[in-house]
GUSENU-54423 format. One record per residue: residue in three letters; x, y, z of N, C-alpha, C, O in turn. Coordinates in steps of 0.001 Angstrom, whole numbers, plus 500000, padded with zeros to 6 digits. Example, Ala and Ser with C-alpha at 12.3 -4.5 7.8 and 13.67 -1.06 7.14 Angstrom:
% GUSENU-54423
ALA513190494310507800512300495500507800513200496700507800514236496681508465/SER512850497750507080513670498940507140512900500030507870513409501138508039/
This chain:
% GUSENU-54423
GLU500829498805499995499994500000500003500872501264500004500565502233499308/GLU501957501251500782502829502429500798503426502665499426503523503805498973/GLU503839501554498741504399501712497393503356502281496443503666503131495608/MET502138501819496569501063502331495726500869503820495954500770504585494994/GLU500813504243497217500630505659497533501773506486496992501558507588496489/LEU503003505963497090504152506683496595504098506835495082504437507880494525/ALA503655505745494427503544505806492982502549506860492543502775507581491571/LYS501431506942493279500429507954492949500985509353493113500711510242492307/CYS501753509538494142502333510845494386503310511245493284503439512417492929/ASN503990510233492758504954510518491679504272510648490318504930510900489309/GLY502942510474490297502229510605489046502390509397488162502123509493486964/LYS502829508220488705503027507005487919502233505876488532501905505896489719/LEU501937504915487727501290503703488216502343502656488498503407502673487879/PRO502075501740489421503026500650489682503224499837488407502355499803487535/GLU504377499183488312504727498453487125503734497355486810503475497064485642/ASP503150496717487887502266495591487643500881496023487153500070495176486778/VAL500598497354487152499314497815486607499508498847485517498598499622485222/GLN500695498863484912500910499779483794499996499399482612499822498214482324/PRO499418500391481933498554500059480782499354499405479664500531499700479459/GLU498691498521478960499342497838477857499537498823476688498726499717476444/GLU500651498605475988500922499420474819499855499144473746499564497984473453/PRO499288500173473175498276499928472113498932499258470903500073499545470540/GLU498163498360470301498669497678469125498608498607467925497681499403467777/GLU499614498487467072499621499279465847498451498843464956498269497652464701/PRO497672499803464491496540499406463609497064498766462340498004499257461715/SER496445497675461978496856496983460754496186497632459561495028498046459618/GLU496939497708458487496376498280457272495492497268456582495913496160456248/GLU494246497683456375493303496775455714493542496781454222493597497831453583/VAL493680495605453690493886495458452256492539495148451614491897494169451997/PRO492089495951450648490781495672450052490749494276449436491700493826448796/GLU489628493618449654489487492282449113489329492326447597488659493197447043/GLU489959491375446960489800491244445523488415490730445211487931489849445922/PRO487750491232444187486417490712443849486473489242443495487426488767442878/ALA485441488538443895485374487117443575485286486945442070484887487850441337/GLU485667485769441638485632485473440199484206485665439649483236485149440204/GLY484113486403438570482804486660437968482096487870438538481086488303437983/GLU482606488445439655481973489602440267482545490874439668483761491010439530/GLU481658491819439308482100493054438672482502494069439715481870494168440767/THR483547494824439435483938495908440323483168497160439953482921497400438771/PRO482778497975440946482011499180440631482823500129439778484025500296439985/GLU482153500754438810482829501655437907482992503018438535482108503486439254/GLU484126503665438268484346505022438721483543505943437796483443505667436600/PRO482968507035438327482223507957437465483135508557436409484265508946436703/SER482636508631435164483422509205434091483464510720434221482679511318434958/GLU484394511328433494484541512773433574483265513465433134482704513138432088/GLY482805514421433931481589515139433586480323514481434112479239515058434020/GLU480452513275434665479266512555435163479060512884436619480006512832437405/GLU477833513226437000477540513548438371477239512286439155476660511335438630/ILE477639512290440420477371511151441294475999511337441902475718512415442425/PRO475114510323441858473766510492442399473801510887443862474511510263444651/PRO473048511911444242473004512313445649472257511275446464471384510574445952/GLU472610511185447739471892510269448615470497510809448851470291512005449056/GLU469531509877448815468133510286448939467777510424450417467187509518451006/ASP468132511547451008467840511772452416467132513099452578467033513895451645/THR466640513319453792465855514527454036466723515776454032466201516874453834/GLU468025515648454243468884516817454203469077517305452773469086518510452520/GLU469231516376451843469395516756450441468072517209449840468041518127449021/TYR466992516575450239465681516865449660464656517184450740463726516402450937/PRO464791518298451442463811518629452495462441518941451905462333519675450923/ASN461399518381452507460010518641452067459868518440450563459251519253449875/TRP460436517364450064460561517188448610459217517095447906459039517681446838/GLN458278516376448480456972516240447824456281517597447721455781517965446658/VAL456257518330448818455605519652448831456335520614447892455704521372447154/THR457671520576447926458460521467447073458146521247445603457962522207444856/ASN458084519984445182457826519673443777456391519999443375456148520521442286/THR455435519687444264454027519951443968453785521459443846453128521908442906/ASP454308522231444782454114523679444765454760524305443523454181525199442906/TYR455951523840443161456631524389441991455819524121440735455594525025439930/PHE455374522872440566454624522512439353453329523301439273452994523815438206/ASN452601523411440360451327524130440344451528525614440010450748526200439259/ALA452584526213440577452855527630440293453225527818438828452766528763438186/LEU454062526912438290454461527016436885453277526771435961453165527409434914/LEU452394525852436338451198525573435538450327526833435444449806527151434374/GLY450173527535436545449407528780436527450013529813435609449296530497434879/GLN451346529935435637452022530886434764451867530494433290451651531342432425/ALA451982529191433028451848528703431653450429528936431121450241529306429962/GLN449437528713431987448036528925431578447807530389431223447111530687430252/GLN448380531302431994448243532726431676448906533063430354448359533816429549/ALA450107532493430130450829532769428898450058532246427678449967532922426653/VAL449513531047427802448737530445426706447498531275426406447155531504425246/SER446826531727427472445601532512427296445858533835426592444955534405425978/LYS447095534323426682447457535580426032448026535341424621448460536276423949/GLY448014534084424195448465533798422845449961533556422705450489533552421593/ASP450655533351423843452084533115423812452356531710423273452040530714423923/LYS452940531642422087453181530334421420454367529575422009454600528418421657/SER455110530216422897456293529554423458455945528629424627456820527951425165/TRP454665528601425020454220527733426102453079526825425618452212527237424846/LYS453112525582426098452050524614425794451726523853427071452579523684427942/ILE450481523396427168450058522508428261449418521291427602448390521397426932/LEU450045520136427806449609518912427137448973517975428135449543517702429191/SER447774517474427801447095516513428660447682515112428459448028514727427342/SER447786514377429530448366513031429488447647512133428504446419512153428421/ILE448407511345427758447789510399426812447025509302427542446210508605426937/MET447284509142428841446624508093429620445332508546430237444613507740430827/LYS445018509824430116443790510333430730442582509947429889442546510196428684/ALA441604509343430528440372508993429818439613510278429491439560511185430322/PRO439020510375428284438346511594427860437257512051428833437037513248429013/GLU436574511075429463435467511449430352435920511770431778435135512256432592/ALA437181511495432069437687511724433454437920513220433679438356513920432765/PRO437636513714434885437903515131435181439387515417435129440195514571435514/LEU439757516584434664441155516963434520441703517472435849441091518320436499/SER442864516945436247443551517447437430444882518047436983445331517815435860/THR445509518820437872446747519496437496447830518477437104448657518757436237/THR447826517322437728448883516341437462448614515495436232449359514555435957/ASP447558515812435484447306515174434199448005515914433072447855515558431903/ASN448768516943433420449369517797432404450889517728432398451526517450433414/VAL451445517987431226452883518242431075453007519672430565452290520080429652/ILE453922520424431161454149521816430765455323521867429796456358521239430019/VAL455145522621428724456176522718427682456573524177427488455716525051427358/ASN457867524427427470458417525718427059459179525482425753460195524786425743/VAL458705526045424685459300525832423365460576526677423253460523527906423285/LEU461718525999423120463006526691422967463370526906421502464013527890421139/GLN462937525950420665463210526044419228462155525243418484461845524110418851/GLU461606525842417434460598525143416630461253524426415461462129524967414785/GLY460804523192415239461293522436414097460533522786412834459728523717412810/LYS460801522033411798460158522300410506459231521175410070458606521258409012/GLY459140520119410884458268519023410530456815519347410818456519520324411506/ASN455912518539410301454478518734410566453798517433410939452570517370410993/VAL454575516395411197454043515105411619454688514709412933455873514967413149/SER453912514081413817454428513671415125454499512150415258453764511434414578/PRO455360511665416111455438510225416333454164509676416972453432510403417645/ILE453911508397416756452828507698417439453430506660418374454647506471418391/ALA452589505985419152453068505119420233454022504034419765454967503690420474/THR453784503493418581454605502362418097455818502812417302456548501974416773/ASP456049504108417204457211504606416444458480504532417291458433504405418514/THR459607504614416599460921504746417247461418506139416992461282506663415887/VAL461999506751418017462495508118417888463990508154418192464529507300418895/ARG464629509167417639466020509458417982466041510872418566465681511840417896/VAL466472510972419833466387512235420556467722512556421236468530511669421511/ALA467925513833421495468993514301422392468305514940423578467297515627423413/TYR468830514727424766468125515246425949469057515401427142470137514814427203/ARG468601516209428081469209516310429411468075516324430415467161517140430297/GLY468111515436431406467076515364432426467635515728433780468705515256434166/ARG466912516569434506467379516988435826466220517133436787465054517089436394/LEU466564517309438075465592517526439121465541519011439465466307519814438932/LEU464641519354440349464630520707440914465909520916441722466521519942442160/PRO466326522170441927467515522420442733467372521811444136466292521815444726/SER468490521291444647468536520759446008469791521301446674470516522093446073/ARG470056520887447900471137521496448668472487521402447967473231522382447919/SER472809520227447423474120520030446788474135520395445302475203520488444698/TYR472950520604444711472850520822443276471968522046442996470768521916442754/PRO472580523234443033471797524464442841471126524576441492470148525312441358/GLU471615523874440491470973523865439168470085522656438969469469522503437915/GLY470012521788439982469246520556439864470151519392439448470954519525438524/TYR470021518278440117470840517105439810470498516544438424469340516233438143/VAL471505516418437568471325515864436227471415514339436326472487513787436570/PHE470284513670436135470264512218436293470502511465435006470767510263435035/ASP470412512153433860470676511488432590470831512546431510470169513583431551/GLN471714512285430534471900513235429454472652512566428297473400511608428492/THR472434513095427093473137512581425932474176513587425444474912513296424501/TYR474252514751426060475222515758425646475677516527426882474993516551427905/LEU476847517154426765477402517973427812477451519428427358477539519705426161/GLY477394520349428303477487521767427970476251522267427261475164521709427411/THR476425523327426484475328523935425757474877523037424612475697522466423893/PHE473559522920424454473041522038423408473325522582422018473191523778421759/SER473721521672421125473848521964419708473396520735418949473893519635419193/SER472475520908418048471958519766417280473036519158416391472914518010415964/GLU474094519924416109475162519441415234476140518540415959476763517678415339/THR476286518729417289477305517991418028476726517043419095477428516147419566/ALA475470517231419473474895516425420552474739514970420131474317514677419012/ASN475085514057421045474804512647420815473295512421420922472607513169421617/THR472787511419420256471355511113420284471139509717420823472067508912420893/TYR469907509440421204469545508158421784468293507632421074467329508372420883/LYS468309506384420694467161505769420009466303505022421014466822504269421838/MET465001505222420953464089504518421857462714504423421236462363505208420355/ALA461936503458421700460538503326421291459699504300422101459915504456423303/VAL458755504949421460457921505939422160457205505302423341457164505884424425/ASN456635504102423145455846503473424213456694502764425256456159502065426116/ALA458029502938425191458902502296426168459399503260427230460241502906428055/THR458876504482427208459327505476428172458178505877429102457068505361428970/ILE458435506791430039457424507195431010456269507918430323456424508453429225/VAL455122507928430976453895508481430373454084509947429987453654510370428914/GLY454721510714430855454913512128430553455727512347429304455437513251428521/MET456751511525429106457574511651427916456817511182426687456928511801425629/GLN456051510103426798455218509671425679454254510780425240454071511036424050/THR453648511424426233452710512508425940453379513592425109452807514077424133/VAL454590513969425499455320515026424796455684514608423385455489515370422438/LEU456216513391423240456661512936421919455505512881420926455712513071419727/HIS454302512626421406453128512587420521452816513943419903452035514032418955/HIS453429515006420441453146516360419955454353517018419289454228518102418718/MET455512516378419355456720517007418807456861516756417310456346515776416773/HIS457573517670416652457935517535415242459465517470415146460174517920416046/GLU459940516922414078461391516860413890461995518264413940461512519189413288/GLY463062518399414730463724519697414873463232520495416063463834521516416395/ASP462151520068416727461684520757417922462689520538419069463227519446419255/PHE462918521624419828463733521561421045462927522206422151462714523419422151/TRP462477521390423097461563521835424151462170521617425534462978520711425741/ARG461765522461426466461992522199427892460644521766428462459658522499428383/ILE460620520588429026459346520037429497459400519766431001460452519450431556/TYR458251519895431636458129519722433082457096518617433311455910518802433038/ILE457550517481433809456688516306433973456430516094435473457373515877436234/PRO455168516154435901454878515908437322455217514459437682455251513586436815/SER455463514222438954455864512878439390454828511830439051455168510670438820/GLU453547512232439017452479511287438714452573510719437311452036509646437038/LEU453249511429436419453445510963435045454884510507434829455317510305433694/ALA455625510347435935457017509910435848457214508686436757456737507596436441/TYR457927508871437899458238507722438766457464507751440095457721506943440988/GLY456521508685440212455559508679441306456173508631442706457197509256442981/MET455511507867443579455906507810444981457011506796445251457460506662446389/SER457451506083444220458500505084444424459872505592443993460876505215444598/GLY459944506450442949461212506934442478461987505846441764461460504759441525/THR463226506129441425464121505165440797465539505608441065465748506589441778/THR466522504917440516467921505245440802468235506692440441468060507106439295/GLY468701507457441426469056508854441201467890509817441187468080511029441083/ILE466668509276441292465466510119441260464610509784442485464008508711442536/PRO464547510682443468463736510419444657462250510374444358461799510875443328/ALA461500509780445253460038509762445104459496511185445038460062512108445624/TYR458406511346444325457673512618444194458452513673443400458199514867443558/SER459376513260442567460183514217441805459501514630440505459118513786439696/MET459355515941440317459024516463438998460299516401438181461380516713438682/LEU460175515999436917461348515891436046461358517019435031460322517377434471/ILE462545517577434799462714518655433843463652518138432742464793517766433015/PHE463168518120431519463964517657430383464113518772429353463148519467429033/ASP465323518936428840465533519659427583465648518568426527466586517772426566/ILE464717518516425591464664517393424646464550517901423215463787518820422918/TYR465329517279422342465368517608420928464973516369420132465566515304420303/LEU463969516506419261463564515385418405464327515462417086464071516317416239/ASP465266514543416948466076514511415737465348513861414577465337514385413463/SER464731512701414849464030511976413781463150510885414391463268510565415574/PHE462284510333413581461477509181414025461048508402412800461068508911411679/TRP460658507155413032460211506298411920459265505227412436459256504890413620/HIS458479504709411520457511503672411850458196502296411826459047502014410981/GLN457796501470412770458291500077412743457674499302411601456486499442411310/LYS458480498490410960457947497674409838457516496311410326457046495492409535/
């Protein structure tokens, strides 16, 4: 006991109760992927990494998207009523004629460039388009997260890559728009979540997201 008291006074512990030296942390070596297992790809240059779908990135996301769409719909309706040809409001192709119209049965269109065609694709046609799709601005993405695109930077019909797809193989809001486009049209479209991925969302797109596309119709053709 006297030795213990003396050790305390000297600010040291007795030798038999000295703390053990901490072990050096071992460096973890990443495991090699099992045979046949793919390694995750690094994002390519210019590609955005999908934001995590949490409440910090998307606070009040459903209300934010609903309020934005309704406000823009009101502005578009006023513009159309005044004869402004740069705005269109398109009713969903899935809406039954006898069903009452609701705000979410519409796609809002801002015409950025008019084409020269006078015929539009139908459901069974194949189209070739250039596009950029994004969300409303969020905390990490003040211009809105770009979830898909065929071109980078400012759009040019001469340099933009295009994508081929069947009209009836895409979301309802996009089908609705393509049914009204002509070759050479370049539109900015606003699709409510009800005509896109709804309350479930998909990779990179949270639930209740209104989608904003800049889309150019390069060409289309009928299936033989």
